[in-house]
C-alpha positions in Angstrom: 1.3 -14.0 -3.5 1.3 -10.3 -4.5 -0.5 -9.3 -1.1 2.0 -11.4 0.8 5.0 -10.1 -1.2 3.9 -6.5 -0.4 3.5 -7.3 3.3 7.0 -8.8 3.4 8.4 -5.8 1.5 6.9 -3.4 4.0 8.3 -5.4 6.9 11.7 -5.7 5.4 11.7 -1.9 4.8 10.4 -1.1 8.3 13.3 -2.9 10.1 15.9 -1.6 7.6 16.6 -5.1 6.2 15.7 -3.9 2.7 17.4 -0.6 1.8 17.8 1.5 -1.3 20.6 3.9 -1.7 21.4 4.4 -5.4 23.5 7.4 -4.6 25.7 5.3 -2.4 25.3 1.8 -4.1 26.5 -1.5 -2.7 29.5 -2.8 -4.6 28.7 -6.3 -5.7 31.4 -8.9 -5.7 30.3 -9.6 -9.3 32.1 -6.3 -10.2 29.2 -3.8 -10.4 27.0 -1.8 -8.2 23.5 -2.4 -7.0 21.1 0.2 -5.5 19.1 -2.2 -3.4 20.3 -4.5 -0.8 18.7 -7.1 1.6 20.5 -7.5 5.0 19.3 -10.9 6.3 21.0 -10.3 9.7 18.3 -7.7 10.4 15.7 -10.3 9.6 17.2 -12.7 12.1 17.4 -10.0 14.8 13.6 -9.5 14.8 11.8 -12.7 16.1 8.4 -11.8 14.6 9.8 -11.0 11.1 12.1 -14.1 11.2 9.2 -16.3 12.2 7.0 -14.8 9.5 9.7 -15.6 6.8 10.0 -19.1 8.2 6.3 -19.7 8.0 6.0 -18.2 4.5 8.7 -20.5 3.3 6.9 -23.5 5.0 3.7 -22.4 3.2 5.6 -22.3 -0.1 6.9 -25.8 0.7 3.4 -27.1 1.3 2.0 -25.6 -1.8 4.8 -26.1 -4.4 7.0 -28.9 -3.0 4.9 -31.2 -0.8 7.1 -34.3 -1.5 10.4 -32.6 -0.7 12.9 -34.7 1.3 15.8 -32.3 2.0 16.0 -28.6 2.6 19.4 -27.1 1.4 20.8 -23.8 2.3 23.2 -22.0 0.0 24.8 -19.4 2.3 25.2 -18.9 6.2 22.0 -16.9 6.3 19.9 -19.2 4.1 21.3 -22.2 5.8 19.9 -20.8 9.2 16.5 -20.3 7.5 16.7 -23.7 5.8 17.2 -25.3 9.3 14.2 -23.5 10.7 12.1 -24.6 7.9 13.3 -28.2 8.0 12.5 -28.3 11.7 8.9 -27.5 10.8 8.7 -30.7 8.8 11.3 -32.8 10.8 13.4 -33.0 7.5 17.1 -33.0 7.1 18.8 -29.8 6.3 21.9 -29.6 4.2 24.5 -26.9 3.5 26.2 -26.3 0.1 27.8 -23.2 -1.3 30.0 -21.8 -4.1 33.3 -20.3 -3.2 33.7 -16.5 -3.3 36.7 -16.5 -5.6 36.5 -19.8 -7.4 34.1 -22.4 -8.8 34.4 -24.9 -6.1 31.4 -26.1 -4.2 31.7 -27.0 -0.6 29.2 -28.6 1.7 27.4 -31.9 2.4 26.8 -33.4 -1.1 27.6 -36.9 0.3 24.6 -36.7 2.7 22.1 -36.4 -0.2 20.8 -39.6 -1.8 20.3 -39.7 -5.6 16.5 -39.9 -5.2 16.2 -36.8 -3.0 13.6 -34.2 -3.6 15.3 -30.9 -2.8 14.2 -27.4 -1.9 17.1 -25.0 -2.1 16.8 -21.9 0.0 18.7 -18.8 -1.1 18.9 -15.3 0.2 19.2 -13.1 -2.8 18.5 -14.3 -6.3 20.5 -12.1 -8.9 22.0 -13.7 -12.0 21.9 -17.2 -10.4 25.1 -18.4 -12.1 26.9 -19.6 -9.2 23.7 -21.3 -7.8 23.4 -23.1 -11.0 26.8 -24.8 -10.3 25.2 -26.4 -7.2 22.2 -27.4 -9.4 24.5 -29.0 -11.9 26.2 -31.1 -9.1 22.8 -32.2 -7.8 21.6 -33.2 -11.2 24.9 -35.0 -11.9 24.3 -37.0 -8.8 20.8 -38.0 -10.2 18.8 -35.5 -8.3 16.0 -34.2 -10.6 13.4 -32.8 -8.3 14.9 -29.3 -7.3 12.9 -26.2 -6.4 14.5 -22.9 -5.5 13.1 -20.5 -2.9 14.7 -17.1 -2.4 13.9 -14.4 0.1 14.4 -11.6 -2.5 14.8 -11.7 -6.2 16.0 -9.0 -8.6 14.0 -10.6 -11.4 16.9 -10.4 -13.8 16.1 -11.8 -17.2 19.3 -13.9 -17.4 18.3 -15.8 -14.2 14.7 -16.5 -15.3 15.9 -17.8 -18.8 18.7 -19.8 -17.2 16.5 -21.7 -14.8 13.7 -22.0 -17.3 16.2 -23.9 -19.6 17.2 -26.1 -16.5 13.5 -26.6 -15.8 14.1 -25.5 -12.2 11.1 -23.6 -10.7 11.8 -20.3 -8.9 9.8 -18.9 -6.1 10.4 -15.9 -4.0 9.1 -14.1 -1.0 9.5 -10.5 -2.4 11.2 -8.8 -5.3 12.9 -5.8 -6.7 9.8 -4.8 -8.6 7.7 -5.0 -5.4 10.2 -3.0 -3.5 10.0 -0.2 -6.0 6.1 -0.5 -6.1 5.9 -0.1 -2.4 8.2 2.8 -2.1 6.4 4.4 -5.0 3.0 3.9 -3.4 4.1 4.9 0.1 6.1 7.9 -1.1 9.1 6.7 0.8 11.5 7.4 -2.1 11.6 10.2 -4.7 10.5 9.4 -8.2 13.9 10.1 -9.6 15.5 7.6 -7.2 13.0 4.9 -8.3 13.5 5.8 -11.9 17.3 5.5 -11.3 16.8 2.0 -9.9 14.8 1.0 -12.9 17.7 2.2 -15.1 20.0 0.1 -13.1 17.7 -3.1 -13.5 17.7 -2.5 -17.4 21.5 -2.4 -17.7 23.3 -3.1 -14.4 26.7 -3.6 -15.9 26.8 0.0 -17.5 24.7 1.8 -14.8 26.1 5.0 -13.5 25.2 5.8 -9.9 26.3 9.4 -10.4 23.1 10.3 -12.2 21.3 10.5 -8.9 23.6 13.0 -7.4 
């Protein structure tokens, strides 16, 4: 997966979908800044990249989740990709998401049978706390076979520990670590910028973007 992850990272960087700007960080709705962002709208604008992502997710499904019965999207962008992947296998696609400002889940829970095998497709995996609310509702309904695929993961320790405790497998196309590795190898970012991003990853809540100025 490492070679594939590197290929996708290079594609995302080339089209500007994946961008790093620690000096002008993206303000996350969770209340703190992040130096790297993934803009899925740019992925959908490029047919070759969009199809590459679709086929990679389909390959992940064949390898990791061969018995899946439903593909679930967790945001508008991931729902669009979930629908493309579901079409590959003639499977139902389902939409569920957490509210931006509250803990309510909206979507199509009623269309999922209790014996469903679900793949959840997510755009960016960070802490994963809101996503875990959807997982909890699925499990409450009796659904125990749940895999999560993300287009990009920050590889945060809290998310890894959370889903390990829930026994939910996490798979991703590319990651924060791979983005830094590619930019380091290609020389597309200064070392001080890469080091700054690593400092953010170690302690995002207390990270000070002004150190890069």
